[in-house]
Each structure stands twice: as structure tokens, then as C-alpha cells.
MARNU-349688 format. One record per atom (N, C-alpha, C): residue in three letters; x, y, z. Coordinates in steps of 0.02 Angstrom, whole numbers, padded with zeros to 5 digits, always signed. Layout:
# residues N
alaXYZ;...
***
This chain:
# residues 205
met+00379+08522+12340;met+00403+08512+12271;met+00412+08438+12257;asn+00384+08416+12202;asn+00393+08349+12176;asn+00444+08354+12120;thr+00502+08325+12127;thr+00556+08336+12079;thr+00542+08305+12011;thr+00494+08258+12006;thr+00479+08229+11941;thr+00428+08271+11902;lys+00392+08316+11936;lys+00341+08359+11908;lys+00280+08321+11883;lys+00279+08255+11894;lys+00221+08215+11873;lys+00197+08175+11933;gly+00140+08142+11924;gly+00115+08100+11978;gly+00094+08140+12039;ile+00077+08103+12091;ile+00052+08134+12153;ile+00088+08104+12212;ile+00110+08146+12257;ile+00141+08123+12319;ile+00097+08145+12377;ile+00080+08097+12420;ile+00039+08111+12480;ile+00079+08090+12541;leu+00097+08139+12581;leu+00139+08127+12640;leu+00096+08132+12702;thr+00094+08078+12742;thr+00047+08075+12797;thr+00080+08051+12861;ser+00043+08058+12916;ser+00064+08029+12980;ser+00032+07961+12991;thr-00031+07954+12968;thr-00069+07893+12983;thr-00103+07864+12921;gly-00075+07876+12862;gly-00102+07846+12801;gly-00173+07870+12787;leu-00217+07822+12771;leu-00285+07838+12753;leu-00333+07838+12812;ser-00305+07835+12872;ser-00348+07830+12932;ser-00382+07895+12950;ala-00352+07952+12931;ala-00384+08017+12944;ala-00434+08031+12887;glu-00495+08045+12905;glu-00548+08052+12854;glu-00533+08104+12801;pro-00506+08164+12819;pro-00491+08213+12766;pro-00439+08187+12716;val-00391+08148+12741;val-00338+08120+12698;val-00368+08067+12652;arg-00409+08024+12680;arg-00441+07972+12641;arg-00484+08001+12585;arg-00523+08052+12602;arg-00566+08083+12551;arg-00525+08114+12494;ala-00472+08148+12512;ala-00429+08179+12461;ala-00397+08126+12417;ala-00371+08073+12448;ala-00339+08019+12410;ala-00389+07985+12364;glu-00449+07975+12388;glu-00501+07940+12349;glu-00515+07976+12284;lys-00513+08042+12285;lys-00524+08081+12223;lys-00470+08066+12172;phe-00408+08059+12195;phe-00354+08042+12149;phe-00360+07969+12125;phe-00381+07925+12170;phe-00388+07854+12151;phe-00440+07846+12095;asp-00492+07887+12097;asp-00546+07881+12048;asp-00521+07892+11976;ser-00466+07928+11968;ser-00441+07943+11900;ser-00388+07893+11877;leu-00372+07844+11918;leu-00322+07794+11899;leu-00349+07747+11846;pro-00308+07729+11795;pro-00332+07683+11744;pro-00343+07612+11771;tyr-00306+07594+11822;tyr-00315+07529+11856;tyr-00296+07538+11929;lys-00328+07499+11971;lys-00318+07508+12044;lys-00277+07450+12071;ser-00212+07462+12078;ser-00167+07412+12107;ser-00118+07447+12152;val-00107+07419+12212;val-00064+07452+12261;val-00012+07403+12288;ala+00048+07427+12295;ala+00101+07391+12331;ala+00108+07423+12400;ile+00096+07384+12452;ile+00103+07409+12521;ile+00172+07387+12545;val+00217+07435+12553;val+00286+07420+12572;val+00291+07418+12648;thr+00307+07359+12674;thr+00304+07346+12746;thr+00372+07346+12780;thr+00425+07365+12744;thr+00494+07357+12768;thr+00506+07387+12837;ala+00479+07446+12850;ala+00494+07481+12913;ala+00452+07456+12971;ala+00397+07421+12956;ala+00348+07404+13008;ala+00371+07343+13048;glu+00363+07347+13113;glu+00377+07290+13155;glu+00326+07235+13141;gly+00350+07176+13123;gly+00304+07123+13104;gly+00285+07123+13031;lys+00312+07172+12993;lys+00302+07175+12920;lys+00227+07172+12901;ala+00209+07123+12860;ala+00140+07117+12836;ala+00091+07099+12892;asn+00117+07072+12948;asn+00074+07054+13004;asn+00062+07112+13052;asn+00095+07169+13040;asn+00085+07228+13082;asn+00012+07251+13075;lys-00017+07273+13130;lys-00088+07291+13129;lys-00103+07349+13081;tyr-00053+07394+13074;tyr-00064+07450+13028;tyr-00056+07430+12955;ser-00013+07380+12943;ser-00008+07352+12875;ser-00075+07319+12856;lys-00102+07281+12903;lys-00166+07247+12891;lys-00223+07298+12881;leu-00219+07352+12921;leu-00270+07404+12914;leu-00267+07436+12845;ala-00206+07451+12821;ala-00199+07480+12754;ala-00227+07434+12701;glu-00214+07369+12709;glu-00241+07320+12661;glu-00317+07324+12659;ser-00349+07325+12717;ser-00422+07326+12719;ser-00449+07392+12691;gln-00413+07447+12702;gln-00435+07512+12676;gln-00434+07513+12600;phe-00381+07485+12571;phe-00377+07485+12498;phe-00430+07437+12468;arg-00443+07383+12501;arg-00496+07338+12476;arg-00564+07371+12480;glu-00575+07410+12532;glu-00638+07448+12538;glu-00645+07499+12482;leu-00588+07522+12458;leu-00587+07572+12404;leu-00585+07540+12335;ser-00601+07475+12333;ser-00609+07438+12270;ser-00545+07429+12230;phe-00489+07423+12266;phe-00426+07407+12231;phe-00427+07332+12214;asp-00411+07318+12150;asp-00413+07249+12125;asp-00352+07209+12149;val-00295+07242+12153;val-00233+07209+12174;val-00206+07246+12235;val-00197+07209+12289;val-00168+07237+12351;val-00114+07188+12373;asp-00051+07207+12362;asp+00006+07163+12378;asp+00050+07193+12432;phe+00075+07151+12475;phe+00127+07172+12523;phe+00196+07159+12492;ile+00240+07208+12499;ile+00309+07200+12475;ile+00357+07223+12529;asp+00408+07182+12542;asp+00459+07198+12591;asp+00526+07205+12554;leu+00553+07265+12553;leu+00616+07276+12517;leu+00674+07235+12546;glu+00671+07222+12611;glu+00725+07184+12643;glu+00728+07112+12617;asn+00671+07081+12611;asn+00669+07010+12592;asn+00651+06999+12518;asn+00633+07052+12483;asn+00617+07047+12412;asn+00649+07105+12375;pro+00717+07106+12373;pro+00752+07163+12344;pro+00741+07172+12269;gln+00718+07119+12235;gln+00707+07123+12163;gln+00634+07139+12146;ala+00596+07161+12193;ala+00524+07174+12182;ala+00513+07219+12122;asp+00463+07201+12082;asp+00444+07240+12023;asp+00383+07283+12040;phe+00393+07348+12038;phe+00339+07394+12056;phe+00302+07421+11995;thr+00321+07399+11935;thr+00294+07431+11875;thr+00220+07414+11863;lys+00194+07362+11896;lys+00124+07344+11885;lys+00076+07380+11933;tyr+00102+07424+11974;tyr+00060+07457+12024;tyr+00048+07531+12005;ser-00012+07554+12020;ser-00029+07624+12009;ser-00018+07665+12073;val-00013+07630+12130;val-00001+07663+12194;val+00053+07625+12232;ile+00100+07661+12261;ile+00147+07633+12309;ile+00132+07666+12376;tyr+00118+07624+12426;tyr+00100+07647+12493;tyr+00154+07621+12540;val+00191+07666+12572;val+00248+07646+12613;val+00230+07656+12687;cys+00227+07600+12722;cys+00208+07600+12793;cys+00260+07635+12836;gly+00237+07657+12895;gly+00282+07686+12944;gly+00320+07632+12982;gly+00361+07655+13029;gly+00403+07611+13068;gly+00471+07644+13078;asn+00524+07604+13076;asn+00591+07631+13088;asn+00619+07664+13024;thr+00630+07730+13028;thr+00652+07768+12970;thr+00721+07746+12946;phe+00766+07732+12992;phe+00834+07712+12974;phe+00833+07646+12935;lys+00794+07599+12958;lys+00789+07534+12925;lys+00760+07542+12855;leu+00708+07582+12850;leu+00676+07593+12785;leu+00725+07624+12736;leu+00762+07675+12758;leu+00810+07707+12713;leu+00865+07659+12691;lys+00889+07619+12737;lys+00942+07570+12720;lys+00920+07526+12662;tyr+00861+07497+12667;tyr+00839+07451+12615;tyr+00813+07487+12553;ala+00789+07547+12561;ala+00771+07587+12503;ala+00832+07601+12460;arg+00888+07616+12493;arg+00950+07628+12457;arg+00975+07564+12423;glu+00976+07511+12461;glu+01005+07448+12436;glu+00966+07420+12377;thr+00902+07436+12372;thr+00860+07409+12318;thr+00845+07460+12264;asn+00876+07519+12269;asn+00865+07573+12221;asn+00790+07589+12215;phe+00758+07592+12273;phe+00686+07606+12276;phe+00669+07674+12247;lys+00716+07721+12251;lys+00704+07788+12223;lys+00685+07784+12150;asp+00719+07741+12112;asp+00702+07734+12041;asp+00631+07709+12030;ala+00611+07662+12073;ala+00542+07636+12068;ala+00491+07691+12081;ile+00506+07734+12129;ile+00460+07790+12144;ile+00457+07838+12085;ile+00516+07855+12058;ile+00518+07901+12001;ile+00479+07874+11942;lys+00488+07810+11927;lys+00451+07779+11871;lys+00376+07781+11884;leu+00356+07767+11945;leu+00285+07770+11963;leu+00257+07840+11949;leu+00293+07891+11973;leu+00269+07960+11965;leu+00269+07981+11892;glu+00319+07959+11855;glu+00322+07977+11784;glu+00263+07947+11744;his+00234+07893+11771;his+00175+07863+11740;his+00111+07886+11775;asn+00116+07943+11808;asn+00059+07975+11841;asn+00029+07932+11897;gly+00072+07893+11930;gly+00050+07854+11987;gly+00050+07896+12051;ile+00034+07863+12106;ile+00027+07897+12170;ile+00072+07864+12222;tyr+00112+07905+12254;tyr+00154+07882+12310;tyr+00123+07907+12375;ile+00109+07861+12421;ile+00084+07880+12487;ile+00135+07858+12539;gly+00162+07906+12575;gly+00211+07891+12627;gly+00181+07902+12695;val+00187+07852+12738;val+00161+07857+12806;val+00220+07864+12855;ser+00224+07921+12889;ser+00276+07932+12940;ser+00346+07920+12911;ala+00379+07865+12927;ala+00445+07850+12899;ala+00443+07849+12823;gly+00387+07826+12795;gly+00379+07824+12722;gly+00375+07893+12691;ala+00358+07943+12731;ala+00359+08013+12709;ala+00429+08043+12719;ile+00458+08029+12778;ile+00522+08060+12795;ile+00577+08042+12745;ile+00578+07981+12719;ile+00634+07960+12676;ile+00636+07998+12610;leu+00582+08031+12589;leu+00583+08069+12527;leu+00622+08134+12533;ser+00636+08155+12594;ser+00670+08219+12607;ser+00744+08216+12587;pro+00778+08274+12584;pro+00849+08274+12570;pro+00890+08239+12624;thr+00863+08237+12686;thr+00898+08204+12741;thr+00845+08177+12790;ile+00864+08123+12826;ile+00819+08098+12879;ile+00846+08118+12948;gln+00888+08168+12950;gln+00919+08190+13012;gln+00868+08203+13067;ile+00809+08226+13048;ile+00757+08241+13097;ile+00740+08179+13138;ala+00744+08120+13108;ala+00728+08058+13144;ala+00779+08042+13198;ala+00838+08071+13190;ala+00891+08061+13239;ala+00894+08117+13291;ser+00858+08172+13279;ser+00867+08232+13320;ser+00805+08254+13358;val+00746+08244+13330;val+00684+08267+13361;val+00643+08206+13381;asp+00631+08198+13446;asp+00598+08138+13471;asp+00631+08077+13438;pro+00697+08068+13447;pro+00736+08023+13405;pro+00715+07950+13408;glu+00721+07918+13350;glu+00709+07847+13344;glu+00774+07809+13353;pro+00771+07744+13371;pro+00833+07705+13374;pro+00858+07690+13303;asn+00922+07701+13292;asn+00953+07685+13228;asn+00972+07611+13230;glu+00923+07569+13223;glu+00933+07497+13236;glu+00975+07462+13183;val+00986+07494+13126;val+01029+07464+13075;val+01097+07496+13071;gly+01108+07548+13112;gly+01174+07579+13118;gly+01199+07616+13057;ile+01154+07645+13017;ile+01178+07683+12959;ile+01205+07750+12982;arg+01257+07774+12949;arg+01288+07838+12966;arg+01270+07893+12917;asn+01261+07875+12855;asn+01242+07923+12803;asn+01166+07932+12806;leu+01145+07991+12826;leu+01073+08004+12836;leu+01042+08041+12776;glu+01076+08041+12720;glu+01049+08073+12660;glu+00987+08036+12638;gly+00932+08073+12628;gly+00870+08043+12606;gly+00867+08036+12530;leu+00808+08019+12505;leu+00801+08006+12433;leu+00797+08071+12393;gly+00783+08126+12425;gly+00787+08191+12392;gly+00733+08203+12339;leu+00675+08173+12346;leu+00621+08184+12298;leu+00578+08243+12317;ile+00587+08269+12377;ile+00556+08332+12398;ile+00612+08376+12427;asn+00599+08441+12432;asn+00653+08486+12452;asn+00644+08514+12523;phe+00609+08476+12565;phe+00599+08497+12634;phe+00598+08435+12678;glu+00603+08445+12743;glu+00595+08390+12790;glu+00524+08391+12816;ile+00503+08333+12842;ile+00436+08328+12867;ile+00437+08301+12939;cys+00395+08331+12980;cys+00386+08307+13049;cys+00316+08278+13055;pro+00309+08211+13047;pro+00243+08181+13056;pro+00226+08174+13130;his+00164+08161+13144;his+00139+08153+13213;his+00154+08216+13254;tyr+00151+08274+13221;tyr+00168+08336+13257;tyr+00118+08351+13311;asn+00144+08372+13368;asn+00103+08402+13420;asn+00144+08458+13452;pro+00112+08506+13483;pro+00148+08565+13508;pro+00204+08550+13557;ala+00203+08492+13589;ala+00256+08474+13636;ala+00324+08466+13600;leu+00322+08456+13534;leu+00384+08448+13495;leu+00412+08514+13470;glu+00374+08568+13478;glu+00393+08631+13445;glu+00461+08657+13467;lys+00475+08655+13531;lys+00540+08681+13555;lys+00598+08643+13522;glu+00593+08577+13523;glu+00645+08536+13490;glu+00651+08552+13416;leu+00594+08561+13384;leu+00595+08576+13312;leu+00627+08643+13296;val+00613+08692+13337;val+00643+08759+13325;val+00719+08755+13334;val+00741+08721+13385;val+00813+08712+13395;val+00844+08676+13335;tyr+00810+08624+13311;tyr+00835+08586+13254;tyr+00839+08629+13191;glu+00786+08667+13178;glu+00785+08710+13118;glu+00841+08762+13121;arg+00852+08790+13179;arg+00906+08840+13185;arg+00974+08809+13175;ala+00983+08749+13203;ala+01049+08716+13199;ala+01064+08693+13128;thr+01013+08672+13091;thr+01025+08643+13025;thr+01008+08690+12967;thr+00969+08742+12981;thr+00939+08786+12930;thr+00894+08748+12881;asn+00871+08689+12901;asn+00827+08649+12858;asn+00754+08671+12868;lys+00716+08670+12814;lys+00645+08685+12817;lys+00607+08623+12838;val+00568+08628+12891;val+00529+08571+12916;val+00455+08588+12913;ile+00416+08546+12878;ile+00344+08554+12877;ile+00313+08505+12927;arg+00271+08530+12969;arg+00240+08491+13022;arg+00171+08468+13001;ile+00156+08403+13013;ile+00088+08379+13002;ile+00066+08337+13061;ser+00005+08349+13082;ser-00024+08310+13138;ser-00049+08243+13111;asn-00076+08202+13155;asn-00101+08137+13134;asn-00162+08141+13088;ser-00194+08198+13086;ser-00253+08205+13043;ser-00238+08244+12979;gln-00175+08261+12968;gln-00157+08302+12910;gln-00115+08263+12860;ala-00108+08293+12800;ala-00064+08266+12749;ala-00039+08323+12706;ile+00018+08313+12675;ile+00044+08358+12623;ile+00032+08325+12556;ile-00003+08360+12512;ile-00015+08334+12445;ile+00025+08375+12395;ile+00066+08340+12356;ile+00109+08373+12307;ile+00089+08349+12237;thr+00068+08397+12197;thr+00051+08383+12127;thr+00095+08427+12084;gly+00145+08398+12051;gly+00192+08438+12012;gly+00230+08484+12058;thr+00227+08549+12045;thr+00264+08598+12085;thr+00220+08629+12139;glu+00157+08606+12145;glu+00112+08634+12194;glu+00106+08587+12254;gln+00102+08617+12313;gln+00091+08576+12372;gln+00044+08611+12420;lys+00005+08571+12456;lys-00041+08600+12505;lys-00048+08551+12563;ile-00065+08579+12621;ile-00080+08538+12679;ile-00155+08533+12686;ile-00179+08472+12696;ile-00251+08461+12707;ile-00262+08432+12776;gly-00323+08437+12801;gly-00341+08407+12865;gly-00337+08457+12922;
***
């Protein structure tokens, strides 16, 4: 569920690197009135210099995007996202990403993007923060909470949790987590994505 009922949300493990995900995204890109993307590097180690940040940049340039900008919420809290048709949020530390997403009111930027029929692409941590909670990042194959946040409430733009990079070795932990929390968790492998258009969602790949 996309709570704005507009725009497109693509939740991934590896961004545009999986061919089925790239093909699906490209179809949506073709209908954009202008091709400009903000690549949010806040969670990534090394920020814009991270190899996956650089890879995303090259992928968007290959897809004929005219504007490809790196934005770091931590160091650019006043960033203006209104000129972009796509916001692409890199993976990395989920806790760090949520901290700065909250502090910069990033949720409003996402909502405005979607209300103008833009596209949000979340990679791993960038997907997890849209959930009602990021508790899964602390409980299943847990990440270090390197910024020490205690409130794990997510942005709440979707009504389920997501387990990116899913493989069967995580299933036992996930079942225990689902039983303990009664939260709905959708699993996606590195080659899959969840695409949400309005109230419809499907898994591809």
C-alpha cells in the first residue's frame, strides 16, 4: 500500500542492478515528463564515493537521465527535492538513514514527490525506512545501531515491513520475529523488487 495513492514506489535489495527490476523501472521512467534523479547517499559508507552510489549514478546516466545529483541528508539538511522526478535512496545503515530522514523531514519530500507522480526507489535501508517500524533491522540479521536511536518508528508510507537480501537461511529468524511482533514482513531477494502503484502492489523478479 502506498499511502499517498499516487506516484510509484519501488522497493529493492540492489537497486537497478537486477535486470528484471531495471526493465520494470525503465518502463516507468519512459513516462516521466523530465528525467532528473536525486541519489540519497546518507546511509552509504563513503557517501557519494561508495561504489554502489557510483554504480547508481552510471546506471541513471545510461538510462538518459539529464540530471543526476548526489544528496546527503546529514550534510545537506535543507536539500530541495522538488526539481527531481525520481528519488533513489541508497542502502547502508538503516538506523543512520532513519535518524537523518526524521531530522530533515524527508517524509514530506517523498510525499510531495509521489503526489506529483514521481518515483521513489528504495534500496535495502532505503526500502526499510518506509515501513511503520525498522525493528527488523535490529532483530533479524541485526545491523549496528551506530547512531544510538531508540525510537524505531519508520516513516509509515507503507503498511508492512520488508526483508531485503532475503535468503532461506533467514527464514527461521523471520518466523520468530513475525510471531513476536505480529508484523507482516514481505521478503525480497537480491533479484526482486516490490512495486507499489496506488493501492496495488506486486513482487517482480
